Residue, then its C-alpha position, 0 to 999 in steps of 0.5 A: x624399523x622392522x624387517x620383513x622377508x616376504x616371497x623373498x623380497x627384503x623389506x625395510x619398513x619405517x612405521x613413521x615414513x614408509x616402506x623400502x624395497x632392498x632388492x628383488x630376487x633374481x628369477x622373478x618370474x614374468x607375469x603377462x599383463x592383464x592375464x592373472x587368474x584371480x578375483x578378489x574372492x580368490x585373492x582373499x582366499x588364498x592369502x586369509x591365513x596371514x591376515x592379507x598381508x601377503x596379498x599387499x606386500x606380495x605384488x611389490x615383486x611384480x615387474x613395474x609396468x603400467x598396464x600391470x599396475x592398472x589390473x592390480x588397481x582393480x583387484x587390490x582395492x582398499x576395501x579388500x585391504x581394510x577388510x584383511x589387514x585390520x591391525x597394520x598401521x594406516x600410514x604403512x598402508x598408504x605408504x605402500x599404496x603410493x609406493x606402487x603407484x597404482x592407477x585408480x579409477x576416477x572415482x576413487x582418486x581422492x577416496x584412496x587416500x582418506x579410506x582408513x580415516x573414514x572407517x567408521x562412515x558408513x559405506x554409503x556416506x563415504x561414496x557420497x563424500x567421495x563423488x562430492x570431491x571428484x565433482x566439485x560439489x560443495x557448500x560454501x560458508x564463513x566461519x569467522x570474520x575479522x574487521x581489519x585485514x590479516x594474513x591469517x595462518x592456521x592449524x588443525x588438530x583434532x576437533x580443533x582449529x588454531x588460527x593467527x589473528x594479528x599478534x594472537x593465535x586463537x583456538x576453536x573447537x568444531x562443532x560436530x557437523x565440522x562446518x562451523x565452530x563454537x564462537x567462543x575461543x578454547x584458548x588465545x596465546x599471545x606474546x608477540x608484539x607484532x604479527x604472528x607470521x607463522x606457527x606450527x603445532x608439535x609436541x603439545x606446543x605451538x611454536x610461532x614466529x613473528x614480524x617482531x623477529x622473535x619465536x614464541x613457545x606456548x604449551x596448548x594445555x597450560x599458560x606457559x609462554x616463552x619468547x625469545x630474540x631470534x632474528x634481526x628481522x621479522x621471522x617468515x616461517x618456522x617448523x618443528x620436529x623431534x625437539x628441533x626448531x627451524x626458522x627463516x627470516x627476512x634478514x636472509x638466515x635461517x637457524x636452528x633451535x632446541x626445543x628442550x625447555x632448559x636450552x630454549x633460545x640457544x641458537x645451535x646453527x645460524x645459516x646465511x641463505x644470501x635470500x630472504x627466507x619465505x618458507x621452510x620444512x624439516x625432513x621427516x628422517x630429521x637430517x636435514x631441512x629444506x628453505x624456500x627464498x626469494x630467488x633475488x640474492x642466489x639463483x635457486x630458491x629451493x636448497x636443502x641444509x644438513x640439520x646436524x652441521x648446518x651446511x648446504x647439501x644441494x640445491x633444487x632446479x637450475x633454471x628459475x627466473x629471477x624473483x621465482x621466490x618459494x612461499x610454500x614448501x612441504x615434504x611428502x616423504x624423506x625423498x620427495x617435496x612439493x613447492x609453489x610461489x611467485x612463479x605460478x607453478x606448483x612443482x614436485x621434487x623427487x630427489x631420488x630421481x633428479x635435484x636439478x629438474x622436477x619430476x612433475x609441475x602444474x601451472x596456475x592457469x590465470x598466472x596468480x601467484x600461489x601462496x600455499x598448497x596442501x596434499x592428501x599424500x596421495x592424488x589430491x592437491x589444493x592450492x591458494x592463489x593471489x587474487x579473488x580468494x581462488x582455490x583450486x583443486x588438482x588430480x596429480x595425474x592430470x596436467x588441468x586443474x579439476x575445480x576452482x572456487x573463487x571465495x571473494x568478489x572483485x571489490x574484495x579481492x584477497x590471497x588465500x594465505x592458508x589452506x587445510x582440509x579434512x576428509x569432508x571439509x576444506x578451510x581457507x584463510x583470507x584477508x577478512x574471512x575464513x571460509x569453509x567448503x563442505x563437501x559432505x553436504x553441498 
């Protein structure tokens, strides 16, 4: 943690999870909306000697008025930040940008979250890719096919893709274009007696959850593999952070395990959830985790548990209909989450505002179950539906869906079981195929 004091404002900065403003100084001058006598050039000149950090941090002291934020969004652009703050950690900049909640023009809605990852890409190429995402222009392709119907899960890491097929996890390397794979797998990870339901990558390990009730731990760059009995029924979900594994099962329990090699298989906590657990995620602060359940045995499908003691901390929401199970849940920050599931809604939760009601929600227009979601951490949302392999892109500042991409025809209707995307491509895993949407070369 680093403490800063700029313009009389105290900041506590966690380089991995973002920024917290401790207080605003009393008597901060009121600033008339849309009357700032600054241009990008004058701002950069004024704060040139501090590498531009004051440009970004100083604005946190102004009143949180939407019309002032609108002005700042026109002045405080990503190009200005990237030019004058080249040595600041990327996640820190993105967290500050999100904290400001700046309103941006439509052409920047996707670009602002990925500009740091595209720093080596020519500006003309960045603009083209950004416009393709905004307008929904892409080229569809199929990366992999399999003969039998699967429920695949996947993860991306660098130039590699990991995907489950039956009771195996296969690793493939992307070709330079990112829209195709080398056909020969880099590695094959086995160990489960039944299908792999879910897996995550953490600390150079693959932690997998199987239909055989076991958890597998595989070292990516060696042959080390350990599996142990974890639950009485299939393990539907697993997550791992900070050397801790959490798992959820159809047997109505969630469990906490250590990742340390000498303690694998030693259960730290067993939590009775009173409901089948479909999804699970650990908080970035490593103090709690959230479970998404079937909403049949308990009135709330979203509950947060203390990671150290295994006790219930809170439940989210109060008006879920029976059967509104949560199939995917993810933390965006220690206090914000996204969830989706059987009730056809994506919900955005802010624990600082309320635990009884979400602060924003988006409804799937065709009343389809939502199997999975992904976010860029800013304004882009992607969801996978249960029918016809429909992938939808959403702008979180709007209620309506931006674009929909049906990836299967009627005879081969399939849910989208897993979604991942990079700055240029979106990958969707369906029953028979792994699809790619190429936004670089539509």
